[in-house]
C-alpha positions as CSV (number, residue, x, y, z in Angstrom):
1,M,49.5,144.4,164.4
2,V,50.0,140.7,163.7
3,E,52.2,138.9,166.3
4,Q,55.8,138.2,165.2
5,S,55.5,134.5,165.9
6,T,53.4,134.2,162.8
7,L,54.1,133.3,159.2
8,L,52.6,135.1,156.2
9,I,52.5,133.6,152.7
10,K,51.5,136.5,150.4
11,N,50.8,137.0,146.7
12,I,49.8,133.4,146.2
13,Q,48.8,132.9,142.5
14,E,46.2,130.3,143.5
15,A,45.3,128.9,146.9
16,Y,43.4,125.5,146.8
17,L,40.7,125.6,149.5
18,P,37.8,123.1,150.1
19,E,35.3,125.6,148.7
20,G,37.4,126.3,145.6
21,V,40.4,128.2,144.3
22,I,41.2,131.8,145.5
23,K,43.5,133.8,143.3
24,N,46.0,136.4,144.7
25,A,45.5,135.1,148.2
26,S,47.5,135.4,151.5
27,V,47.6,132.9,154.3
28,I,48.7,133.6,157.8
29,S,49.6,131.0,160.5
30,E,50.4,131.3,164.2
31,N,51.8,128.7,166.5
32,G,51.5,126.1,163.7
33,K,47.8,126.7,162.9
34,I,46.1,128.6,160.1
35,T,44.6,131.7,161.4
36,H,43.7,133.8,158.3
37,I,43.0,133.2,154.6
38,L,42.8,136.5,152.9
39,T,41.9,137.8,149.5
40,Q,44.2,140.4,147.9
41,E,41.9,143.2,149.0
42,E,41.7,141.9,152.6
43,A,45.5,141.7,152.8
44,A,46.1,145.1,151.3
45,D,46.2,146.9,154.6
46,L,47.8,144.2,156.6
47,D,50.4,145.4,159.2
48,F,52.8,142.5,159.5
49,T,56.2,142.1,161.1
50,G,56.7,138.3,161.2
51,K,58.2,135.8,158.8
52,V,57.1,136.3,155.2
53,I,57.2,134.0,152.1
54,D,56.4,136.1,148.9
55,A,54.9,133.8,146.2
56,E,55.2,136.7,143.8
57,H,52.0,135.7,142.0
58,K,53.8,132.7,140.6
59,L,53.2,129.9,143.1
60,K,50.2,127.7,143.8
61,L,49.5,126.8,147.4
62,L,48.1,123.3,148.2
63,P,47.7,121.4,151.5
64,G,50.8,119.5,152.2
65,F,51.0,115.9,150.8
66,I,50.2,113.1,153.2
67,D,52.1,109.8,152.5
68,G,50.2,107.0,154.1
69,H,52.5,104.3,153.0
70,I,56.3,104.8,153.1
71,H,59.0,102.4,154.4
72,G,61.9,104.8,154.0
73,G,64.1,106.8,151.8
74,Y,67.3,108.8,151.7
75,G,69.3,105.9,153.2
76,V,67.0,105.0,156.1
77,D,64.1,102.6,156.8
78,V,61.4,102.5,159.4
79,M,62.6,99.0,160.3
80,D,66.0,100.5,161.3
81,A,64.1,101.3,164.6
82,T,66.4,104.3,165.3
83,P,65.5,107.9,166.1
84,E,67.9,108.9,163.4
85,A,65.8,107.1,160.7
86,L,62.7,109.0,161.6
87,K,64.6,112.2,161.9
88,T,66.0,111.8,158.4
89,L,62.5,111.2,157.0
90,A,61.1,114.2,158.7
91,E,63.9,116.4,157.3
92,K,63.9,115.0,153.7
93,L,60.3,114.4,152.9
94,P,59.4,118.1,152.7
95,S,61.6,118.4,149.6
96,E,59.0,116.4,147.8
97,G,56.1,118.3,149.2
98,T,55.2,115.8,151.9
99,T,54.3,117.3,155.3
100,S,52.9,114.2,157.1
101,Y,53.5,110.4,156.8
102,L,52.7,107.1,158.3
103,A,55.9,105.2,159.2
104,T,55.3,101.8,157.4
105,T,56.7,98.5,158.7
106,I,57.2,95.3,156.7
107,T,56.7,91.6,157.5
108,Q,59.5,90.6,159.8
109,S,60.1,88.8,163.1
110,D,57.9,89.8,166.0
111,E,60.9,91.4,167.8
112,E,61.9,93.5,164.8
113,I,58.3,94.8,164.3
114,S,58.1,95.5,168.0
115,N,61.3,97.4,168.0
116,A,60.2,99.6,165.1
117,L,56.9,100.3,166.8
118,K,58.5,101.2,170.1
119,N,60.8,103.6,168.2
120,V,57.8,105.4,166.7
121,A,56.1,105.6,170.0
122,A,59.2,107.1,171.6
123,C,59.5,109.6,168.8
124,T,55.9,110.7,168.9
125,A,55.9,110.9,172.7
126,E,58.5,113.7,172.5
127,G,56.0,116.0,170.8
128,N,56.3,118.1,167.7
129,K,59.6,118.1,165.8
130,P,60.7,120.0,162.8
131,G,59.9,118.7,159.3
132,A,57.3,116.2,158.1
133,D,54.8,115.2,160.9
134,L,54.9,111.5,161.9
135,V,51.2,110.9,162.3
136,G,51.2,107.1,163.0
137,V,52.1,103.7,161.7
138,H,51.0,101.7,158.7
139,L,51.5,98.0,159.8
140,E,52.1,96.2,156.5
141,G,51.9,92.5,157.2
142,P,52.7,89.9,158.6
143,F,49.0,88.8,158.3
144,V,49.1,88.4,154.5
145,E,48.8,85.8,151.7
146,V,52.0,83.9,150.9
147,S,51.2,83.6,147.2
148,K,50.9,87.4,147.0
149,A,53.9,88.2,149.3
150,G,55.7,90.4,146.8
151,A,58.6,91.9,148.8
152,Q,57.2,90.7,152.2
153,P,59.6,88.0,153.5
154,K,57.6,84.8,153.3
155,Q,59.2,83.1,156.4
156,Y,57.6,85.6,158.7
157,I,54.1,85.6,157.2
158,T,51.5,84.4,159.7
159,E,47.7,84.1,160.3
160,P,45.8,87.0,161.7
161,D,46.4,87.1,165.5
162,L,44.4,89.6,167.5
163,A,46.4,89.2,170.7
164,K,49.7,89.8,168.8
165,F,48.2,92.9,167.1
166,L,47.0,94.3,170.4
167,T,50.5,93.8,171.9
168,W,52.0,95.7,168.9
169,Q,49.4,98.4,169.2
170,D,50.5,98.7,172.9
171,D,54.2,98.9,171.7
172,A,53.2,101.7,169.4
173,N,51.3,103.5,172.1
174,G,48.2,103.3,170.0
175,Q,49.8,104.8,166.9
176,I,48.9,102.0,164.4
177,R,46.4,103.8,162.2
178,T,46.5,101.4,159.2
179,I,47.0,97.7,158.8
180,T,47.5,95.8,155.5
181,M,46.3,92.2,155.8
182,A,44.7,89.5,153.6
183,P,41.0,89.4,154.6
184,E,40.5,85.9,153.3
185,H,42.7,84.6,156.2
186,D,40.4,86.1,158.9
187,K,38.1,83.1,158.9
188,T,35.7,84.3,161.6
189,G,35.8,88.0,160.8
190,E,36.7,88.9,164.4
191,F,40.1,90.3,163.6
192,I,38.8,92.8,161.0
193,E,35.7,93.7,163.1
194,T,37.7,94.4,166.3
195,L,40.3,96.5,164.5
196,N,37.6,98.5,162.6
197,Q,35.7,99.1,165.8
198,S,38.9,100.4,167.5
199,G,39.4,103.0,164.8
200,V,42.1,101.2,162.8
201,N,42.0,101.6,159.0
202,V,41.9,98.0,157.7
203,S,43.3,97.7,154.3
204,A,43.2,94.6,152.1
205,G,46.5,93.9,150.5
206,H,49.0,91.2,149.6
207,T,45.8,89.2,149.1
208,D,44.3,86.6,146.8
209,A,40.8,87.4,147.8
210,S,38.0,87.0,145.3
211,F,35.5,89.8,144.6
212,Q,33.0,88.2,146.9
213,Q,35.6,87.9,149.7
214,I,36.4,91.6,149.4
215,K,32.8,92.4,149.4
216,D,32.2,90.4,152.5
217,A,35.2,91.9,154.1
218,T,33.9,95.5,153.6
219,K,30.8,94.5,155.6
220,L,33.2,93.6,158.5
221,G,35.1,96.8,158.2
222,V,37.7,96.7,155.5
223,R,37.8,100.2,154.1
224,Q,40.9,100.3,151.8
225,L,43.0,98.5,149.3
226,T,46.8,98.5,149.6
227,H,48.7,99.6,146.5
228,L,46.0,98.9,144.0
229,C,46.8,96.3,141.3
230,N,50.1,95.2,143.1
231,A,50.2,92.0,145.2
232,M,46.6,91.2,144.4
233,N,44.6,89.3,141.8
234,G,43.7,91.4,138.8
235,I,40.4,91.7,136.9
236,H,39.2,88.5,135.2
237,H,36.0,88.1,133.3
238,R,34.7,85.4,135.7
239,D,35.9,87.1,138.9
240,I,36.8,90.8,139.0
241,G,38.8,90.3,142.2
242,A,40.3,92.9,144.4
243,V,41.0,95.4,141.6
244,G,37.4,95.0,140.3
245,A,36.2,95.5,143.8
246,S,37.8,99.0,143.9
247,F,35.7,99.9,140.9
248,Q,32.4,98.5,142.3
249,L,32.5,99.1,146.0
250,E,31.9,102.7,147.1
251,D,33.1,101.9,150.7
252,L,36.6,101.3,149.6
253,R,39.4,103.8,149.0
254,A,42.5,102.6,147.2
255,E,46.1,103.4,147.5
256,L,47.9,104.0,144.3
257,I,51.6,104.1,143.4
258,S,51.6,106.3,140.3
259,D,55.1,105.9,139.1
260,G,54.2,104.4,135.8
261,I,56.1,101.2,136.8
262,H,53.9,99.6,139.5
263,V,50.9,100.6,137.4
264,V,51.3,101.6,133.8
265,P,49.9,105.0,132.6
266,E,47.0,103.3,130.7
267,M,45.9,101.5,133.9
268,L,46.3,104.7,135.9
269,Q,43.9,106.3,133.5
270,L,41.5,103.4,133.7
271,I,41.6,103.5,137.5
272,F,41.0,107.3,137.6
273,D,38.1,107.1,135.2
274,N,36.4,104.4,137.2
275,I,37.2,105.3,140.8
276,G,37.7,109.0,140.6
277,S,39.6,111.4,142.9
278,D,37.2,110.9,145.9
279,R,38.5,107.4,146.5
280,I,42.1,107.3,145.4
281,I,44.9,107.8,147.9
282,M,48.3,108.5,146.3
283,I,51.3,106.9,148.1
284,T,54.9,106.3,147.3
285,D,55.6,102.9,149.0
286,A,59.1,104.2,148.9
287,M,62.1,102.3,150.4
288,R,65.6,103.2,151.5
289,A,67.0,103.9,148.1
290,K,64.7,106.9,147.4
291,G,66.8,110.0,146.7
292,L,70.0,107.9,146.3
293,D,71.9,106.5,143.3
294,D,71.2,103.2,141.6
295,G,72.8,100.2,143.3
296,E,72.2,97.5,145.9
297,Y,70.1,98.2,149.0
298,E,67.9,96.3,151.5
299,L,64.3,95.9,152.3
300,G,63.0,93.6,155.0
301,G,66.4,91.9,155.3
302,Q,66.4,91.1,151.5
303,P,68.8,92.6,148.9
304,V,67.1,95.0,146.6
305,F,68.5,96.2,143.3
306,V,67.7,99.7,142.0
307,E,68.2,100.5,138.4
308,N,66.4,103.0,136.0
309,G,63.8,103.9,138.5
310,E,62.9,100.3,139.5
311,A,63.6,98.5,142.8
312,T,63.5,94.8,142.5
313,L,64.3,91.6,144.5
314,E,66.7,89.0,143.1
315,N,63.6,87.2,141.7
316,G,62.5,90.3,139.8
317,S,59.6,91.2,142.1
318,L,59.1,94.9,142.6
319,A,60.3,95.9,146.1
320,G,58.6,99.1,147.0
321,S,59.6,102.2,145.0
322,I,61.9,105.1,144.9
323,L,59.1,107.4,144.0
324,K,58.8,111.0,145.4
325,M,55.3,112.4,146.0
326,I,55.8,115.3,143.7
327,D,56.8,112.9,140.9
328,A,53.7,110.9,141.6
329,V,51.7,114.2,141.2
330,K,53.4,115.0,137.9
331,M,52.5,111.5,136.6
332,M,48.9,111.8,137.6
333,L,48.6,115.3,136.0
334,Q,49.5,113.7,132.6
335,L,46.2,111.8,132.7
336,D,43.0,113.1,131.1
337,G,40.7,114.9,133.6
338,V,43.2,115.2,136.4
339,T,43.5,118.8,137.7
340,L,45.2,120.2,140.8
341,Q,41.8,120.1,142.6
342,E,41.8,116.3,142.1
343,I,45.4,116.1,143.2
344,V,44.5,117.8,146.5
345,K,41.9,115.2,147.2
346,M,44.2,112.3,146.4
347,T,47.2,113.5,148.2
348,A,45.7,115.3,151.2
349,V,42.0,115.1,151.8
350,N,41.5,111.4,151.3
351,P,44.6,110.2,153.2
352,A,43.7,112.5,156.1
353,K,40.1,111.3,156.2
354,Q,41.1,107.7,155.9
355,V,43.2,107.7,159.1
356,G,41.0,110.1,161.1
357,I,43.2,113.2,161.1
358,F,41.0,115.4,158.8
359,N,40.0,117.5,161.8
360,R,43.6,118.9,161.8
361,K,45.2,118.1,158.4
362,G,44.4,117.6,154.8
363,S,43.0,120.9,153.7
364,V,43.7,124.7,153.9
365,E,41.2,125.9,156.5
366,V,41.4,128.2,159.5
367,G,42.1,126.2,162.6
368,K,44.0,123.4,160.9
369,D,47.7,122.7,160.9
370,A,49.6,125.1,158.6
371,D,50.9,122.3,156.3
372,F,51.5,123.7,152.8
373,V,53.3,122.9,149.6
374,L,53.9,125.8,147.1
375,L,54.3,124.7,143.5
376,D,55.9,126.6,140.7
377,E,54.7,126.7,137.1
378,E,56.6,123.4,136.3
379,M,55.0,121.7,139.3
380,G,58.3,121.8,141.1
381,V,58.3,122.2,144.9
382,A,59.3,125.8,145.7
383,Y,58.5,125.8,149.4
384,T,57.1,123.3,152.0
385,V,55.7,124.5,155.3
386,C,55.2,122.0,158.1
387,R,53.0,123.2,161.0
388,G,53.8,126.9,160.3
389,E,57.6,126.4,159.9
390,L,59.5,126.6,156.7
391,A,60.8,123.0,156.1
392,Y,62.1,123.2,152.5
393,Q,63.0,126.0,150.1
394,E,64.1,125.2,146.6
395,G,67.8,125.7,146.1
396,K,68.6,125.9,149.7
């Protein structure tokens, strides 16, 4: 007899596991952890009285999506620095298949960044809450290149400052897992080296670094590129820059906003063909307007205008996105060679490995968190399960 505190997902058409795809599978979780992954034959004699989701041989089960770069959505922003903002994200993100996320800050005053980080620390200190799991912070800026500011407010951009970062890490109670910075501004390399050695995922972004500068930065500890192609120099035949570095340097993973706007489909194909699913990390970089109507919103204290799927500043610069992870998945699946097994790597495995949480998230394995998304035949989200609890059901 299986205990009543468990969840059974049965009659799964396809379950995507690290070792491959199992058809007609069942998965059981208890106390938020995966305890059994069963074939149809193994599940036949199961005596179960707990909660049940019947996939009816129509749904595919994948590890829940991990969004490593999201500022907000559904009317809230991480920089609001309120418990309500993080609660809203936790409640709403499962509707797009996201089960974990990094709360992402933006270049702002020291005080505003500090307030946002303290809010995350307070939220995570309270322990597990329903919905998408807040697994840390992505500190985007303020140590970036002014000429590649994009939607980062230029008046607050500053040089890399280790003491300031350590103060913010203390504010966040050690929760800063990723930082976006311009490596060319770390003249001695001490900033990158120190953060890398402390376990922080250092990501080059909002940068004008040359290929050689990116290559040198990887030797110091840069391991990622932030929203590849956006707010960085493109490929030129005399210097292939940061984008070219993602093609050439195996130590780098690259975030990718696959909405067809930040990066056009043809470039998405070129990136996938050259980098492959082992080094791409799909993100949304979403802002407050995600899930809401067109209109005027705000990002980093700046007005943002949302129309026809684009979020832009007054000067026309893209200002984050209104992308949902499931729509990013649908866009990538339109490319040649992209299958759901590649999607699993780009939405779950890679982001989990990149920020050091693959021991508990990012794949469907016994002992890991029971974070799942169940997709229907049209790649719509039918159910999302966060740590063994049903967080979203289509139509409800």
